C-alpha positions, 0 to 999 in steps of 0.5 A: 879269293876262289878258285873260280875267281883265279881261273877267270883272272888267268883267263882273261889275262892269256886271252890279252897277252895274246891279243898284244902279242897278235899285234906285236907279230902279224906278220907271224900270225899271218903266216900262220894263220895260212899254215893253219888254213893251207892243211884244212883247206887242201887236206883234212876238209877232203879227206874227212868231209865224205867219211861224216857225211857217210857216217852220219847217212848209215846212222839214219838209215840203220846200218850201224844199229846192224853193226852194232848187233853184230859188234856187239860179242866183240864190243863189251866184253872187250871195251864194256861198250855197247857193239855200236862202239866197233863202228865208231873205232873203226872210222874213228881209226880210218879217218883221224881226228875228230871222227870217233868223237863226232861219231860217240857224240851222236851215237851218244844223242841216239840215246845208244849209248849210257854216259860213261859208254860214250866218255869210255868210247871217245877215249880211245876212239879219237887217232891219226888217220894211216895217211897222215902216219905214213903220207905226211909224218913217214914220207912228208917229214922223216922221208922214210915210208917204212916208218908208218908201219910201226908208228900206225904198230904204235899208236893203233895198239896204244889205242887198243890199249887204252880201250882196254883200260878205260873198260875199267872207268865206271865200275860203279855202274851195273853190269849187262850180262849177254845171253848165248845165242847163234850166230843167225840169231844175232843175225836176224836180231842185228836185221830187226834193228835195222828195220826198225832204226829205219822206220822210227826214222821217217825222214825222206833221203833228201832231207836226211842227205841236206842234213847229213851235209849241212852236220858234217860242214859245221863240225868242218867247219868248227875243226878249221877254227880251231886248227888256225886258231892254235896255230898262230898260238903255237906260233905266239908261245913260240915268239914270245920265249914261252916255249923255250921256257916250257921246254927248259921244265921238259928237259930236266923230264928228257933226263931222266930217260936220257933222252937229248935236251934238244927235242924239248922245243917239239915236245911243247911244239908237239904238245899245242899241235902234232903236226908242227911237234912231229916235223920238229922233232924229225928234224933234230939231227942230236937224236936217234932216229929211235929217240926221235920216232918215239916222241913222234908216237908220243906226240901222236898219241897225246895227240895235242891241245890243238884236237882235244880243243876240237873233242872237247867242242864236239862232246859240249854237245851232249853231257859226257865229260872231258877228263877221261879223254884228256887222261887217255891222251896221256896214257896213250902218248906213254903207251905209242912211246913204250911199243915204239922203243919195244918194237924198234929194235926187231923193226930196224933189223927187218928194214935194214935201218940204221938207228944213228944221227941222222934222220933220213936213214934210207934213201927212198925206194920207187915202190915206196912213192906212192903214199907221196903221191896220195899226199900229193894228190890230196893237196891237188884235188883237196881244194877243189872237193872243199868248194865242191861240199861247200857249195852243197853246204849252202844250197841244202842250208837255203833249202832248210831254211826256206823250208822252216819258213 
């Protein structure tokens, strides 16, 4: 029996087990679905939709090409990607998963990136958003906003180091040497590129806006489906005791790093879905705060199979390979955990945080509550933004269908 047949049997068996599990545990599956839907409806959709639409418009109007020429002297030597990668990198950090993959895929479709450059770019432009790190993880899970500073440093610095490592990926690709140019020449070339791109794209503004809305919501619907699916899968794995079985294997690895074995279950949960894994890690009283934050940094860096499945689905529209992205996520997880360990002592001394066996070391102060208020604002306003966006999608989609008749 060849490997292909074995993979087919394993996949069919896995899906069958999941189907029967949903029948055996209908209430747990339903609650997990609601949890995933709430996260998408209240937080993910309203936070990502505006950025996705604006990104599509910036690409259509040539602004990304303009920024690409300006950022070429920075991105090419550091990461061996064109300057347009700087836009994907910045938007990926600002908006969170999977904006970097979405923009990298679009740039590849526009032929602004080669296949290898796109694979490099996808590997380090996907990261958690500041809102998620500070509001959800630091305030929501750890009840300590200042931990967000350390988590953000470890996460974004780790992603930067991943980008530096990925510059060595695809060595056989011929190197591109840049001519020395003055700042004024670079600016002039950027303006010319902006104008040429706008002239090349002959779509009217209304058409560009409609296509941007339709493309963005299609992507967000796919993201929501993956969030709900992996929320259910994670719950079913726990109900079937598969999570505990995998946690027993991870315990041997934890012993090597002198970490409590109780962290095994949160790590397994985080491998599948980062939000649940981060939450469970913050509740392990047997671990010190430093150990909890290190594991959380690893989970955020690895991103979880849920996010990775979203990225895989997005880049499947092109010839971009998934393997480099997956390896980069493993590297990012260990780098982020290592950076957290290195910076923990000076950080704890600076903010007077005690690394004891407690998950809530410092009481929230009034001036720190704005992160929590921001999260509550998203929960309150998010559904309204989602409904309005979906109505806009229906409107533009109907117009598009009418124009094709």
